[in-house]
SELOVO-121259 format. One record per residue (C-alpha): x, z, y; residue in one letter. Coordinates in steps of 0.02 Angstrom, whole numbers, plus 50000, padded with zeros to 5 digits. Each point is the difference from the previous one (the first is absolute). Layout:
XZYa...
***
This chain:
620086033161315l500744982750011a498694993049880e498695005450128r500944993950153g500465017850050l501685007450049e500795017049982l500135008250170a501135014649953w500695009349850c500645017749978q500795008449849y499785018749980l500895012549890a499025011449883d499895012850141d498245007150021p500265004850183a500624982650044l498614991449902i498655010950078t500674997650177a500134981249976t498234998749930l499315011050138k500794988250128r499404984049914t498245006649965l499815001450189a500254981150017t498904985549949g501404992349898d499644994549823v501265009649895i500524997449820f500945014649924s500844996749834c500565013949884g499815018749991g498235000649929i500435004049819g500015016749910a501855004650003t500685013850114p500774987350120d498324991650033d499475008250164h499044986050084t498235004849947r500195017850066q500924994150156c498604987650040a498715014049983a501045011550110d500244986350131a498134996650004a499565018550003g498964999349840v500135006949824e500464990649843l498574997949878e499744991049837l499164983750048h498554996749880p500364981349984d501855003649970a499545013049870e498884987549910a501404986949997e501315012549938i498845006949866r499594982349944a501854995849992r500565015449902f498455005649905g500415014749887a501805000050064e499465005850174i501075013950076t499885009850162p501574990750059q499174983349972r498425005550089l501065006250146a500454981950036m498174997950052g500085013950129e499924991850170f499695006050178p498155003550028r499154984350065g501164987949910s499454984149913r500824994349839i501024984249979i499804992849824p501574997949898n499854985349879p501665004449918y499635017349928n498355005750079r500825014550097i499294996450173p500825001350168g499035005550152f499594995450178s499805012150143l499434991750161r501154984850019h501355007549888h500134993649823h501005009649871f500684990149853l501185003549855p501844996550027g500084987149861f499794982150064p499054994049846q498655012950045m500155000250190a499904981250032w498314996749919p499325015950078m500594994650173m499224982949972a498365008549954w500025010550160v500404984950108l498664989349919d498645013549999h500285009350163w501004988350112y499414982549955a499654996850184e501865001550037l500424985249888r500794986550107a499124983250003a501674991349991e501495004149893r501655003850083t501474988849966a501795005350020e501524989250020s501825004050031a501294990050094i501835004149980i501014996350156v501875000649973r501265001950138g498795007150129a499795017850058g498275007850014e500085000050190s500264981249999q498324997649910l498895010550114i499544985650116e499544989149851l498955014049923m499095002850166n499674981350017a499264999749824c498885014950042l499414991550160a499574984049908r499225008549847f499195016550054p499515005249823g501794998749940l501025015549956k501874997950020v501385011949957f501854999849973s500985008449862l501824997650046p501294999449862h501595009250040m501554994349907s
***
């Protein structure tokens, strides 16, 4: 995100609880938020996300033809039903290419489902951002700087922070007090 001048707006961690995952996805599918979901799209019994996304969207899971082609190309004669199941996505999904091992993720509306492993998820997220959200790329990069103020309480800095905001409207200020 930072490489594209974008910022994370919110983050939520969910347990491997199908009811919780489905309810969360049903809620977020009703928004226009761009969502990246990492993990839970594999073939093990704890990977509920594909089915939960289908349930939340009110559609069936189906083997995506492009995902099937990628998985068959990856495994050849060693293809198994479990491996093919990783290409079953909610009807209407688009695949997200996986340059690491060719097992694709999928997109459903503005939700993008990626593996839980960073070495796979990061290039897949970059691909989604560059192919489907290039218009969101900020023209200018964001810079961040920290100032450590010792011997002052947070309340003593509020007037200074407000004066900085008044003088520089694009500035974002925040305080992270250190309690000793």
